[in-house]
N, CA, C and O atoms as a GROMACS GRO file, in nm:
protein
  476
    1UNK      N    1   1.647   0.960   0.960
    1UNK     CA    2   1.524   0.919   0.996
    1UNK      C    3   1.528   0.767   1.025
    1UNK      O    4   1.593   0.694   0.951
    2UNK      N    5   1.455   0.713   1.137
    2UNK     CA    6   1.438   0.595   1.168
    2UNK      C    7   1.291   0.576   1.192
    2UNK      O    8   1.231   0.630   1.284
    3UNK      N    9   1.242   0.503   1.111
    3UNK     CA   10   1.093   0.479   1.140
    3UNK      C   11   1.090   0.313   1.168
    3UNK      O   12   1.150   0.229   1.101
    4UNK      N   13   0.995   0.283   1.296
    4UNK     CA   14   1.014   0.148   1.337
    4UNK      C   15   0.844   0.092   1.280
    4UNK      O   16   0.811  -0.022   1.313
    5UNK      N   17   0.764   0.160   1.212
    5UNK     CA   18   0.647   0.146   1.157
    5UNK      C   19   0.677   0.028   1.042
    5UNK      O   20   0.763   0.040   0.955
    6UNK      N   21   0.608  -0.064   1.054
    6UNK     CA   22   0.600  -0.175   0.948
    6UNK      C   23   0.500  -0.143   0.815
    6UNK      O   24   0.380  -0.126   0.833
    7UNK      N   25   0.546  -0.138   0.711
    7UNK     CA   26   0.473  -0.133   0.582
    7UNK      C   27   0.457  -0.255   0.503
    7UNK      O   28   0.556  -0.316   0.463
    8UNK      N   29   0.325  -0.300   0.475
    8UNK     CA   30   0.302  -0.410   0.406
    8UNK      C   31   0.266  -0.368   0.270
    8UNK      O   32   0.186  -0.275   0.265
    9UNK      N   33   0.311  -0.420   0.148
    9UNK     CA   34   0.292  -0.391   0.018
    9UNK      C   35   0.262  -0.501  -0.074
    9UNK      O   36   0.324  -0.607  -0.088
   10UNK      N   37   0.165  -0.461  -0.131
   10UNK     CA   38   0.106  -0.564  -0.232
   10UNK      C   39   0.130  -0.515  -0.374
   10UNK      O   40   0.097  -0.398  -0.397
   11UNK      N   41   0.180  -0.583  -0.466
   11UNK     CA   42   0.189  -0.522  -0.616
   11UNK      C   43   0.231  -0.671  -0.690
   11UNK      O   44   0.304  -0.758  -0.644
   12UNK      N   45   0.150  -0.668  -0.835
   12UNK     CA   46   0.199  -0.789  -0.905
   12UNK      C   47   0.319  -0.800  -0.963
   12UNK      O   48   0.367  -0.910  -0.990
   13UNK      N   49   0.390  -0.668  -0.992
   13UNK     CA   50   0.521  -0.655  -1.058
   13UNK      C   51   0.641  -0.684  -0.946
   13UNK      O   52   0.664  -0.599  -0.860
   14UNK      N   53   0.705  -0.788  -0.950
   14UNK     CA   54   0.797  -0.795  -0.848
   14UNK      C   55   0.911  -0.692  -0.854
   14UNK      O   56   0.967  -0.655  -0.750
   15UNK      N   57   0.948  -0.642  -0.986
   15UNK     CA   58   1.041  -0.539  -0.996
   15UNK      C   59   0.996  -0.415  -0.934
   15UNK      O   60   1.078  -0.351  -0.869
   16UNK      N   61   0.880  -0.374  -0.945
   16UNK     CA   62   0.836  -0.259  -0.909
   16UNK      C   63   0.821  -0.273  -0.724
   16UNK      O   64   0.840  -0.172  -0.657
   17UNK      N   65   0.792  -0.388  -0.665
   17UNK     CA   66   0.796  -0.400  -0.540
   17UNK      C   67   0.954  -0.406  -0.496
   17UNK      O   68   0.988  -0.330  -0.405
   18UNK      N   69   1.021  -0.464  -0.535
   18UNK     CA   70   1.172  -0.455  -0.509
   18UNK      C   71   1.209  -0.293  -0.497
   18UNK      O   72   1.256  -0.242  -0.396
   19UNK      N   73   1.179  -0.229  -0.611
   19UNK     CA   74   1.225  -0.084  -0.613
   19UNK      C   75   1.157  -0.009  -0.503
   19UNK      O   76   1.223   0.070  -0.437
   20UNK      N   77   1.017  -0.030  -0.474
   20UNK     CA   78   0.948   0.026  -0.373
   20UNK      C   79   0.997  -0.007  -0.219
   20UNK      O   80   0.980   0.082  -0.136
   21UNK      N   81   1.055  -0.129  -0.180
   21UNK     CA   82   1.101  -0.166  -0.086
   21UNK      C   83   1.228  -0.094  -0.048
   21UNK      O   84   1.247  -0.049   0.065
   22UNK      N   85   1.328  -0.085  -0.164
   22UNK     CA   86   1.442  -0.040  -0.128
   22UNK      C   87   1.426   0.100  -0.123
   22UNK      O   88   1.514   0.152  -0.055
   23UNK      N   89   1.332   0.190  -0.179
   23UNK     CA   90   1.324   0.337  -0.162
   23UNK      C   91   1.269   0.360  -0.006
   23UNK      O   92   1.318   0.449   0.065
   24UNK      N   93   1.162   0.270   0.042
   24UNK     CA   94   1.122   0.276   0.199
   24UNK      C   95   1.211   0.240   0.281
   24UNK      O   96   1.214   0.289   0.394
   25UNK      N   97   1.301   0.147   0.242
   25UNK     CA   98   1.396   0.092   0.334
   25UNK      C   99   1.499   0.196   0.355
   25UNK      O  100   1.540   0.212   0.470
   26UNK      N  101   1.548   0.273   0.256
   26UNK     CA  102   1.642   0.379   0.251
   26UNK      C  103   1.601   0.490   0.343
   26UNK      O  104   1.679   0.553   0.414
   27UNK      N  105   1.471   0.509   0.334
   27UNK     CA  106   1.387   0.606   0.409
   27UNK      C  107   1.379   0.572   0.552
   27UNK      O  108   1.344   0.660   0.630
   28UNK      N  109   1.414   0.421   0.609
   28UNK     CA  110   1.412   0.400   0.734
   28UNK      C  111   1.295   0.328   0.775
   28UNK      O  112   1.276   0.315   0.896
   29UNK      N  113   1.209   0.274   0.689
   29UNK     CA  114   1.093   0.205   0.704
   29UNK      C  115   1.135   0.049   0.712
   29UNK      O  116   1.234   0.017   0.645
   30UNK      N  117   1.084  -0.029   0.770
   30UNK     CA  118   1.058  -0.187   0.762
   30UNK      C  119   0.944  -0.202   0.653
   30UNK      O  120   0.834  -0.147   0.641
   31UNK      N  121   1.011  -0.299   0.578
   31UNK     CA  122   0.894  -0.323   0.477
   31UNK      C  123   0.879  -0.459   0.436
   31UNK      O  124   0.980  -0.528   0.422
   32UNK      N  125   0.760  -0.508   0.414
   32UNK     CA  126   0.735  -0.652   0.369
   32UNK      C  127   0.646  -0.644   0.247
   32UNK      O  128   0.535  -0.589   0.249
   33UNK      N  129   0.701  -0.706   0.134
   33UNK     CA  130   0.620  -0.716   0.012
   33UNK      C  131   0.577  -0.857  -0.014
   33UNK      O  132   0.637  -0.957   0.027
   34UNK      N  133   0.449  -0.855  -0.100
   34UNK     CA  134   0.405  -0.977  -0.136
   34UNK      C  135   0.367  -0.958  -0.280
   34UNK      O  136   0.363  -0.840  -0.313
   35UNK      N  137   0.336  -1.048  -0.378
   35UNK     CA  138   0.281  -1.005  -0.524
   35UNK      C  139   0.166  -1.101  -0.530
   35UNK      O  140   0.096  -1.092  -0.631
   36UNK      N  141   0.131  -1.200  -0.431
   36UNK     CA  142   0.003  -1.258  -0.447
   36UNK      C  143  -0.089  -1.214  -0.337
   36UNK      O  144  -0.039  -1.199  -0.225
   37UNK      N  145  -0.229  -1.188  -0.354
   37UNK     CA  146  -0.304  -1.133  -0.260
   37UNK      C  147  -0.335  -1.267  -0.145
   37UNK      O  148  -0.350  -1.230  -0.028
   38UNK      N  149  -0.342  -1.384  -0.166
   38UNK     CA  150  -0.338  -1.470  -0.079
   38UNK      C  151  -0.235  -1.467   0.027
   38UNK      O  152  -0.255  -1.479   0.148
   39UNK      N  153  -0.123  -1.450  -0.034
   39UNK     CA  154   0.002  -1.463   0.084
   39UNK      C  155  -0.007  -1.296   0.154
   39UNK      O  156   0.031  -1.279   0.270
   40UNK      N  157  -0.048  -1.210   0.094
   40UNK     CA  158  -0.065  -1.084   0.145
   40UNK      C  159  -0.178  -1.078   0.243
   40UNK      O  160  -0.164  -1.008   0.343
   41UNK      N  161  -0.279  -1.139   0.225
   41UNK     CA  162  -0.377  -1.141   0.311
   41UNK      C  163  -0.331  -1.229   0.466
   41UNK      O  164  -0.362  -1.197   0.580
   42UNK      N  165  -0.246  -1.346   0.421
   42UNK     CA  166  -0.186  -1.419   0.533
   42UNK      C  167  -0.110  -1.323   0.620
   42UNK      O  168  -0.122  -1.325   0.742
   43UNK      N  169  -0.030  -1.240   0.555
   43UNK     CA  170   0.072  -1.147   0.601
   43UNK      C  171   0.008  -1.054   0.709
   43UNK      O  172   0.040  -1.031   0.825
   44UNK      N  173  -0.092  -1.011   0.630
   44UNK     CA  174  -0.184  -0.906   0.700
   44UNK      C  175  -0.256  -0.955   0.841
   44UNK      O  176  -0.278  -0.880   0.936
   45UNK      N  177  -0.290  -1.092   0.836
   45UNK     CA  178  -0.345  -1.157   0.948
   45UNK      C  179  -0.237  -1.181   1.047
   45UNK      O  180  -0.273  -1.183   1.165
   46UNK      N  181  -0.129  -1.196   1.026
   46UNK     CA  182  -0.010  -1.224   1.096
   46UNK      C  183   0.047  -1.121   1.159
   46UNK      O  184   0.116  -1.140   1.259
   47UNK      N  185   0.024  -0.990   1.107
   47UNK     CA  186   0.085  -0.890   1.144
   47UNK      C  187   0.004  -0.813   1.247
   47UNK      O  188  -0.108  -0.769   1.220
   48UNK      N  189   0.060  -0.796   1.363
   48UNK     CA  190  -0.039  -0.735   1.491
   48UNK      C  191  -0.084  -0.599   1.442
   48UNK      O  192  -0.202  -0.571   1.424
   49UNK      N  193   0.023  -0.513   1.420
   49UNK     CA  194  -0.001  -0.380   1.406
   49UNK      C  195   0.086  -0.303   1.272
   49UNK      O  196   0.177  -0.222   1.287
   50UNK      N  197   0.042  -0.341   1.168
   50UNK     CA  198   0.115  -0.294   1.052
   50UNK      C  199   0.085  -0.116   1.078
   50UNK      O  200  -0.011  -0.074   1.143
   51UNK      N  201   0.171  -0.043   1.022
   51UNK     CA  202   0.158   0.082   1.022
   51UNK      C  203   0.087   0.154   0.891
   51UNK      O  204   0.008   0.248   0.903
   52UNK      N  205   0.122   0.100   0.774
   52UNK     CA  206   0.039   0.155   0.656
   52UNK      C  207   0.042   0.002   0.573
   52UNK      O  208   0.112  -0.098   0.589
   53UNK      N  209  -0.063   0.034   0.482
   53UNK     CA  210  -0.071  -0.080   0.370
   53UNK      C  211  -0.064  -0.006   0.237
   53UNK      O  212  -0.136   0.089   0.206
   54UNK      N  213   0.044  -0.067   0.155
   54UNK     CA  214   0.034   0.005   0.005
   54UNK      C  215  -0.001  -0.073  -0.086
   54UNK      O  216   0.073  -0.171  -0.088
   55UNK      N  217  -0.107  -0.077  -0.189
   55UNK     CA  218  -0.145  -0.167  -0.264
   55UNK      C  219  -0.135  -0.116  -0.414
   55UNK      O  220  -0.207  -0.019  -0.442
   56UNK      N  221  -0.069  -0.159  -0.494
   56UNK     CA  222  -0.059  -0.111  -0.634
   56UNK      C  223  -0.168  -0.217  -0.708
   56UNK      O  224  -0.143  -0.335  -0.735
   57UNK      N  225  -0.278  -0.155  -0.731
   57UNK     CA  226  -0.386  -0.241  -0.775
   57UNK      C  227  -0.380  -0.281  -0.931
   57UNK      O  228  -0.463  -0.362  -0.973
   58UNK      N  229  -0.294  -0.231  -1.010
   58UNK     CA  230  -0.285  -0.297  -1.152
   58UNK      C  231  -0.263  -0.449  -1.148
   58UNK      O  232  -0.183  -0.514  -1.081
   59UNK      N  233  -0.342  -0.482  -1.225
   59UNK     CA  234  -0.356  -0.638  -1.251
   59UNK      C  235  -0.410  -0.716  -1.172
   59UNK      O  236  -0.388  -0.837  -1.177
   60UNK      N  237  -0.497  -0.656  -1.075
   60UNK     CA  238  -0.556  -0.741  -0.976
   60UNK      C  239  -0.714  -0.728  -0.992
   60UNK      O  240  -0.762  -0.634  -1.056
   61UNK      N  241  -0.786  -0.812  -0.939
   61UNK     CA  242  -0.947  -0.804  -0.979
   61UNK      C  243  -1.008  -0.717  -0.848
   61UNK      O  244  -0.936  -0.649  -0.775
   62UNK      N  245  -1.128  -0.730  -0.835
   62UNK     CA  246  -1.192  -0.666  -0.765
   62UNK      C  247  -1.156  -0.724  -0.604
   62UNK      O  248  -1.198  -0.659  -0.508
   63UNK      N  249  -1.100  -0.813  -0.590
   63UNK     CA  250  -1.061  -0.865  -0.443
   63UNK      C  251  -0.994  -0.763  -0.386
   63UNK      O  252  -1.004  -0.756  -0.263
   64UNK      N  253  -0.913  -0.665  -0.453
   64UNK     CA  254  -0.856  -0.567  -0.377
   64UNK      C  255  -0.928  -0.510  -0.304
   64UNK      O  256  -0.885  -0.491  -0.190
   65UNK      N  257  -1.060  -0.460  -0.338
   65UNK     CA  258  -1.167  -0.397  -0.230
   65UNK      C  259  -1.184  -0.480  -0.096
   65UNK      O  260  -1.199  -0.430   0.016
   66UNK      N  261  -1.178  -0.611  -0.125
   66UNK     CA  262  -1.194  -0.693   0.015
   66UNK      C  263  -1.077  -0.679   0.120
   66UNK      O  264  -1.085  -0.684   0.242
   67UNK      N  265  -0.961  -0.659   0.035
   67UNK     CA  266  -0.825  -0.605   0.124
   67UNK      C  267  -0.850  -0.497   0.208
   67UNK      O  268  -0.829  -0.483   0.329
   68UNK      N  269  -0.911  -0.404   0.102
   68UNK     CA  270  -0.920  -0.249   0.167
   68UNK      C  271  -1.013  -0.258   0.270
   68UNK      O  272  -0.990  -0.197   0.375
   69UNK      N  273  -1.112  -0.323   0.257
   69UNK     CA  274  -1.214  -0.335   0.367
   69UNK      C  275  -1.143  -0.395   0.493
   69UNK      O  276  -1.162  -0.337   0.600
   70UNK      N  277  -1.076  -0.489   0.490
   70UNK     CA  278  -1.030  -0.569   0.604
   70UNK      C  279  -0.930  -0.440   0.688
   70UNK      O  280  -0.941  -0.427   0.809
   71UNK      N  281  -0.846  -0.361   0.617
   71UNK     CA  282  -0.763  -0.269   0.627
   71UNK      C  283  -0.847  -0.173   0.709
   71UNK      O  284  -0.812  -0.137   0.822
   72UNK      N  285  -0.952  -0.134   0.653
   72UNK     CA  286  -1.030  -0.020   0.700
   72UNK      C  287  -1.096  -0.066   0.868
   72UNK      O  288  -1.112   0.006   0.967
   73UNK      N  289  -1.119  -0.194   0.851
   73UNK     CA  290  -1.208  -0.251   0.983
   73UNK      C  291  -1.097  -0.240   1.073
   73UNK      O  292  -1.117  -0.197   1.187
   74UNK      N  293  -0.986  -0.273   1.036
   74UNK     CA  294  -0.866  -0.271   1.140
   74UNK      C  295  -0.785  -0.155   1.170
   74UNK      O  296  -0.679  -0.151   1.232
   75UNK      N  297  -0.870  -0.034   1.100
   75UNK     CA  298  -0.784   0.096   1.118
   75UNK      C  299  -0.657   0.108   1.059
   75UNK      O  300  -0.585   0.195   1.109
   76UNK      N  301  -0.608   0.038   0.959
   76UNK     CA  302  -0.476   0.039   0.905
   76UNK      C  303  -0.475   0.142   0.796
   76UNK      O  304  -0.558   0.119   0.708
   77UNK      N  305  -0.399   0.253   0.781
   77UNK     CA  306  -0.395   0.351   0.680
   77UNK      C  307  -0.364   0.280   0.544
   77UNK      O  308  -0.260   0.214   0.533
   78UNK      N  309  -0.442   0.292   0.455
   78UNK     CA  310  -0.430   0.214   0.309
   78UNK      C  311  -0.396   0.343   0.179
   78UNK      O  312  -0.457   0.447   0.152
   79UNK      N  313  -0.291   0.291   0.128
   79UNK     CA  314  -0.239   0.384   0.015
   79UNK      C  315  -0.244   0.290  -0.106
   79UNK      O  316  -0.193   0.178  -0.104
   80UNK      N  317  -0.314   0.345  -0.220
   80UNK     CA  318  -0.308   0.282  -0.347
   80UNK      C  319  -0.240   0.352  -0.452
   80UNK      O  320  -0.232   0.475  -0.455
   81UNK      N  321  -0.183   0.263  -0.553
   81UNK     CA  322  -0.104   0.307  -0.651
   81UNK      C  323  -0.192   0.246  -0.771
   81UNK      O  324  -0.240   0.132  -0.764
   82UNK      N  325  -0.208   0.326  -0.876
   82UNK     CA  326  -0.292   0.288  -1.012
   82UNK      C  327  -0.222   0.368  -1.128
   82UNK      O  328  -0.183   0.484  -1.120
   83UNK      N  329  -0.214   0.292  -1.231
   83UNK     CA  330  -0.166   0.356  -1.342
   83UNK      C  331  -0.279   0.422  -1.452
   83UNK      O  332  -0.244   0.513  -1.526
   84UNK      N  333  -0.404   0.373  -1.455
   84UNK     CA  334  -0.502   0.412  -1.507
   84UNK      C  335  -0.642   0.474  -1.431
   84UNK      O  336  -0.672   0.427  -1.322
   85UNK      N  337  -0.718   0.566  -1.484
   85UNK     CA  338  -0.825   0.616  -1.441
   85UNK      C  339  -0.843   0.638  -1.296
   85UNK      O  340  -0.938   0.601  -1.226
   86UNK      N  341  -0.714   0.721  -1.254
   86UNK     CA  342  -0.711   0.753  -1.101
   86UNK      C  343  -0.835   0.809  -1.029
   86UNK      O  344  -0.851   0.806  -0.907
   87UNK      N  345  -0.916   0.858  -1.111
   87UNK     CA  346  -1.018   0.933  -1.077
   87UNK      C  347  -1.146   0.829  -1.008
   87UNK      O  348  -1.206   0.832  -0.901
   88UNK      N  349  -1.152   0.743  -1.119
   88UNK     CA  350  -1.249   0.632  -1.071
   88UNK      C  351  -1.196   0.562  -0.971
   88UNK      O  352  -1.274   0.544  -0.878
   89UNK      N  353  -1.071   0.509  -0.956
   89UNK     CA  354  -1.017   0.459  -0.836
   89UNK      C  355  -1.034   0.516  -0.711
   89UNK      O  356  -1.058   0.456  -0.606
   90UNK      N  357  -1.013   0.676  -0.732
   90UNK     CA  358  -1.014   0.760  -0.596
   90UNK      C  359  -1.177   0.754  -0.542
   90UNK      O  360  -1.210   0.747  -0.423
   91UNK      N  361  -1.247   0.759  -0.632
   91UNK     CA  362  -1.402   0.760  -0.600
   91UNK      C  363  -1.426   0.608  -0.538
   91UNK      O  364  -1.467   0.614  -0.422
   92UNK      N  365  -1.415   0.511  -0.574
   92UNK     CA  366  -1.422   0.383  -0.538
   92UNK      C  367  -1.351   0.367  -0.401
   92UNK      O  368  -1.411   0.320  -0.304
   93UNK      N  369  -1.210   0.411  -0.396
   93UNK     CA  370  -1.141   0.386  -0.271
   93UNK      C  371  -1.175   0.461  -0.158
   93UNK      O  372  -1.156   0.426  -0.042
   94UNK      N  373  -1.226   0.564  -0.194
   94UNK     CA  374  -1.308   0.668  -0.075
   94UNK      C  375  -1.388   0.553  -0.004
   94UNK      O  376  -1.360   0.527   0.113
   95UNK      N  377  -1.478   0.489  -0.064
   95UNK     CA  378  -1.568   0.406   0.007
   95UNK      C  379  -1.531   0.284   0.094
   95UNK      O  380  -1.613   0.220   0.161
   96UNK      N  381  -1.400   0.258   0.085
   96UNK     CA  382  -1.324   0.156   0.154
   96UNK      C  383  -1.211   0.219   0.262
   96UNK      O  384  -1.125   0.145   0.308
   97UNK      N  385  -1.216   0.341   0.293
   97UNK     CA  386  -1.129   0.412   0.401
   97UNK      C  387  -0.979   0.418   0.330
   97UNK      O  388  -0.881   0.429   0.404
   98UNK      N  389  -0.961   0.410   0.190
   98UNK     CA  390  -0.820   0.458   0.157
   98UNK      C  391  -0.795   0.582   0.179
   98UNK      O  392  -0.874   0.675   0.162
   99UNK      N  393  -0.647   0.588   0.231
   99UNK     CA  394  -0.619   0.728   0.246
   99UNK      C  395  -0.579   0.810   0.155
   99UNK      O  396  -0.607   0.929   0.165
  100UNK      N  397  -0.509   0.763   0.052
  100UNK     CA  398  -0.455   0.845  -0.075
  100UNK      C  399  -0.462   0.746  -0.198
  100UNK      O  400  -0.467   0.626  -0.170
  101UNK      N  401  -0.463   0.779  -0.317
  101UNK     CA  402  -0.437   0.715  -0.443
  101UNK      C  403  -0.332   0.782  -0.509
  101UNK      O  404  -0.346   0.902  -0.535
  102UNK      N  405  -0.242   0.730  -0.534
  102UNK     CA  406  -0.131   0.774  -0.605
  102UNK      C  407  -0.135   0.737  -0.778
  102UNK      O  408  -0.184   0.629  -0.809
  103UNK      N  409  -0.097   0.801  -0.855
  103UNK     CA  410  -0.086   0.781  -1.000
  103UNK      C  411   0.067   0.758  -1.032
  103UNK      O  412   0.158   0.819  -0.976
  104UNK      N  413   0.084   0.653  -1.138
  104UNK     CA  414   0.206   0.620  -1.184
  104UNK      C  415   0.234   0.712  -1.305
  104UNK      O  416   0.140   0.747  -1.376
  105UNK      N  417   0.370   0.755  -1.332
  105UNK     CA  418   0.466   0.698  -1.241
  105UNK      C  419   0.467   0.748  -1.088
  105UNK      O  420   0.416   0.859  -1.071
  106UNK      N  421   0.514   0.687  -0.982
  106UNK     CA  422   0.493   0.703  -0.860
  106UNK      C  423   0.587   0.840  -0.819
  106UNK      O  424   0.706   0.838  -0.850
  107UNK      N  425   0.535   0.946  -0.755
  107UNK     CA  426   0.632   1.044  -0.725
  107UNK      C  427   0.660   1.008  -0.581
  107UNK      O  428   0.582   1.024  -0.487
  108UNK      N  429   0.801   0.949  -0.576
  108UNK     CA  430   0.862   0.923  -0.443
  108UNK      C  431   0.861   0.995  -0.326
  108UNK      O  432   0.838   0.948  -0.215
  109UNK      N  433   0.891   1.134  -0.356
  109UNK     CA  434   0.864   1.246  -0.284
  109UNK      C  435   0.756   1.251  -0.214
  109UNK      O  436   0.758   1.240  -0.091
  110UNK      N  437   0.643   1.271  -0.287
  110UNK     CA  438   0.511   1.282  -0.233
  110UNK      C  439   0.467   1.144  -0.141
  110UNK      O  440   0.410   1.156  -0.033
  111UNK      N  441   0.498   1.032  -0.190
  111UNK     CA  442   0.496   0.911  -0.119
  111UNK      C  443   0.546   0.904   0.009
  111UNK      O  444   0.477   0.848   0.094
  112UNK      N  445   0.672   0.959   0.044
  112UNK     CA  446   0.742   0.954   0.161
  112UNK      C  447   0.678   1.069   0.240
  112UNK      O  448   0.651   1.050   0.359
  113UNK      N  449   0.654   1.173   0.188
  113UNK     CA  450   0.584   1.277   0.259
  113UNK      C  451   0.448   1.234   0.322
  113UNK      O  452   0.416   1.261   0.438
  114UNK      N  453   0.368   1.159   0.230
  114UNK     CA  454   0.256   1.118   0.305
  114UNK      C  455   0.266   1.000   0.433
  114UNK      O  456   0.203   0.996   0.538
  115UNK      N  457   0.364   0.914   0.381
  115UNK     CA  458   0.394   0.830   0.506
  115UNK      C  459   0.437   0.887   0.611
  115UNK      O  460   0.393   0.838   0.715
  116UNK      N  461   0.528   0.997   0.625
  116UNK     CA  462   0.588   1.062   0.708
  116UNK      C  463   0.465   1.113   0.806
  116UNK      O  464   0.462   1.098   0.928
  117UNK      N  465   0.353   1.184   0.716
  117UNK     CA  466   0.238   1.248   0.771
  117UNK      C  467   0.152   1.146   0.856
  117UNK      O  468   0.103   1.176   0.965
  118UNK      N  469   0.137   1.024   0.799
  118UNK     CA  470   0.065   0.904   0.876
  118UNK      C  471   0.125   0.861   0.969
  118UNK      O  472   0.055   0.835   1.067
  119UNK      N  473   0.252   0.838   0.977
  119UNK     CA  474   0.324   0.748   1.071
  119UNK      C  475   0.390   0.854   1.165
  119UNK      O  476   0.461   0.819   1.259
   0.00000   0.00000   0.00000
């Protein structure tokens, strides 16, 4: 499979970001990862048409919802990953146009299936 869509990913844990990037690159996606919301927002501004945004919300403040709002306004499909209280996150996420919330540990087959459907 060869996918040309760019996936932008934000997550506080660099090791998790590296693992996610490796998984997605192996699946044929172009991936750009960030660990700081500020640099992620800059990447988001500079990217004309990202295919999907993936945000691991663990360890971040409510600022994450502002990023989700920007993605929603730009009609960029957004996926969230959360380790705790996924039901609460899902409820909040639906207000910001988030496509899907994944729980940790991340089911990689489910993730690639959702990406294939969106892209």
